[in-house]
N, C-alpha and C positions, 0 to 999 in steps of 0.2 A: 260337332266340335270343329272349330276352324283350324287352319294349318298351324298357327302358332301354338294353340293349346295342344294339338296332337303332338307337335315336336317336343314341347315341354314335358308331356307325359312320358316320352321316350328318353328324355335327356339322362335321367339317373342310370338307366340300363346302358346307354351308349357310353357314358362317362366311366362306368365300371369296366366295360370292355377295353376302352382306350387306356385307362390307367393300368390295367393288368398287362396289356400288350407292350406299352411304352415304359412302364415302371416309373412314370413321372406324372403326378397329378396335374401340375400346371400345364404341361405340354398336352395332356389329355383334354383339359378344358379348351385349349386352343383348337385342337382337332375337332372336337364336338361343335364348336362355334363355326368352324369351316364347313362342317356338314350342314349346319343350318343355312349358311349362305348359299351352298350348292342347291339345297332344297328350294330356297326362295327363288333362285335364278331359274331352276328347271321349271318350276310351276308358273312363275310370273312372266319370264321372258320367252321361254321355249314352249309353254303350254303343255308340258308333259303331264300325262295322266298317270298317277301312281296308284296301282291297285292294292299293293301291300306296303304301307309306309314303313312298318317295322323292318321288313326285309330290305327295302331300299336304303334306309338309314344305316342299317347294320353293314351293308355292302360298302357304302360310301365311307363310313367311319373306319372300317377295317382297312380299306385300301389307302386311306389317308395315313393311317398308322404304319402300314407297310412302306409307304413312300418315305415317312419320317425315319423308319428303321434303316432303310437303304441309303439314306443320306448320311447315316452314321457308319454303316458297314457295307463294304463292297459286295456286289452280287457274287455269289459263290461261283468259282470257276467251273465246278463240276455240273452246274446247271445253267449254261450260258443262254439257253432258250427261254428261261423263265424271267421275262422282263415285267416291269410294272404294268398291270392291266389298266385300261382306261378307267378314269374315276367317275365317268358318267354312266350310271346303271341304265339309263333310258336307252342307250345304244348297246347295252350288253346285259340282257335280262338274266337274272339268277333265280335259283330255286328259293322257295320260302324257307326261313329258318324253322327249326323244330318248334312246335307249340309249347313244349314243356322244357324250355331252356332253364337250366339251373344256374342262377346268377350268384356271383360271389362279390362281396362288397369291399373286401380289403385284400391287400397283397402281403403274404408272409415275407419277411425280409430274407430269410434263408432261401426260400423258393425263388424269389425274384433274383437273387444273386446268381442262381443257376440258370434261370431263364435268360438273363443278360448275356450268357455265353453261347446261346443258340444263334444260328443264322436267322435272318429276318423271316423267311418262309417257315422254317421249323418252329420258330417262336409263335407265329400266328396260328399255325395248325395246332400246336400243342395247347395254347391258351384257349382257343375257341372250342376245341373238343374236350380237353380234360378239365378246364375250369368252368366252361359255360355250356357244355352239353350239346354243341352243334353237331349235326351229322356230317359225314364226310362228303356227301353230295353237295351240301351247302358250302362247306369249306373249300371244296374243289372249285366251285363256281366263283367264290370270292377271290381265290388265288389264280383263277383262269387256268385251271388244270383239271385232271380227271379225279374222281373220287378215290381211285386206287393210289394215285400219286399223293393225294392229300393224306391218305391213311399212312403211307410210307413216311411222309414228312413227320407226322405226329409220332409214329413209332420210333423213328430215328431220334427225335427230340427226347422221347420218354427214356430211351436207352442212355442218352447222355446225362439226363437228370439222375437216373438210377446208378450209373457208373461214371462218376466224374473223373477227370484226369488225375494222374498221380498228385499227391498233396503238395509236393515241393514245386512242381511246375505250375500247378493251379494257383498257388499262392503268388508266384511271380506274375502270372497272367492277370490275376485280379488287381494286384498293386499297380501294374502298368496301366490297365484300363481305368482304374479308379482315379489315378493321377491325371490322365488325359481328360477324363470327364470333368474333373474339378477344374482343370485349366480352361477348358472350353466354357464351363459354366461360371467362371469367375468366383469360385469358392475358395477364397484365400485360406480360411481356417482349415479346410480339408486338405489343401496342399501342404500346409505346415505340418499337419498330422502325419502325412504320408512321407515326408522327407526326414532323413537322418539329420542330426544336428550339424554334422560336418559335410553335408551334401555339397557337391560341386558340379558345375557344368563345364565341359571342355569341347573341343572341336578339332577335327583333322584339318589339314591345310586346304583341302578341296572345299570343305564346308565353310571355312572362313572366307574363302574367295567367293562363295555363293551368298555371303551376307550374314552368316550366323556369328554370334559373339565367340571370341576365342576362349574366354574363361569367365566364370561367375563363381564366387565362393560364398558359402554360408547358406543355411536354410532360409533365412528371411529374404536374402537377395535372390535366390533361385525361385522361391515361391512368388515373389513380386514380378519377376521376369515372365513366368508362365501364366500368371493370373489373367484370365480373359483372353489368352492367346491360343495358337495352334488350332484354330477353328476348322481348318481343312485337312488336318492330319488324319491318316487312316491307320487302322490296326494292321500290323504285319508280323511276320516271323523273319528273323535273321538267323538262318540255320534253325536251331531248336529254340531260340530265345524269343519270347514275345517282345515286340517293340512297336514303334509307331513311325510313320514316314509321311513326308510331303511328296505328292506325285505331280508330274508335269507331263501332259499329253500321254497319260497312261503308264508312264515309267517312273520308278522311284527316283527322286532328285536329292533328297536329304533324309537321312535316317536318324531317329532319336533312339540311340542305343542305351538301354537302361542297365544299371547294376543295382540289383535289389538284394539287400541283406537283412535277414530277420524281419521281413515284412515291410521294410522301408526303403525308399529310393536313396542310395548313397551317391550315385553318380549318373549323369546323363551326358552322353557324348554325341555331338552332332557329327555325322559321318557322310561324306559324299565321294569316297574313293570308288572308282568304277568297279573294282574287283569285289567290293562289299555290296554295292548296289545290285550287282548281278545275282546275288544270293537272296535278295529280298523277295518274299512271297506274301501276298495279301493274306490276312488271317484266315479267310475262308477258302483259300486256294488249295492246291493239291497236296501241300505238305502237311495239312491238318490231319492228325491221326487220332 
């Protein structure tokens, strides 16, 4: 079997892993295609000899997924040493995956909603172990950490899945995150669904000076403004409230302060007051409880 045939034989399995980890089939397809390009480069250009193609591709695909997740979510403050591992397994050999991996073909919507609230490393550890049956030695190697640490990540994720946040706070969190995801993805219909009919956008004086609009009124106008925008905004807390923010050189520059009522966004206020910016904490930071 040549390299192309071998990869195509692995593609469904890799796509299943990437889809479950990322929660987005189209993005998963892109990741798997990147894995193919890395394989082709490693073998053709670098002359790398791959003893276990399945293990090599699993490692590359999972690390590419982790990189994608971290582009969405900041690295947790409590784990500052856990950086993205190198994506070239030829320079970082890993253990072979378990032979009896139990694969899952689809993602349950309810479960995926919970998985989306996990940190990137928790998400990878939980999905690889609980959904695909990987052992913790393999997961630890993929995440460039120890099996004990991998087990702890999966256990912490499992606890969050079993005991989600209080329902009222969770609802606001989900609405804010869903709104920002729809904005980044250019999903106008979803934005309209998430906005109250009388939705408005406002801004404090500092935010206006920073370039935000002073006022937008009406669901259609607000949705049109956010449609396809806010690509670089990050999930944060302002006090106990879930929000989003633009960062500059590691510090919050403008906050999107949400008012959520009955599961819909009634108001978004751009804020750049220094006193408020000082209270902003990245969503995976030390204020997460």
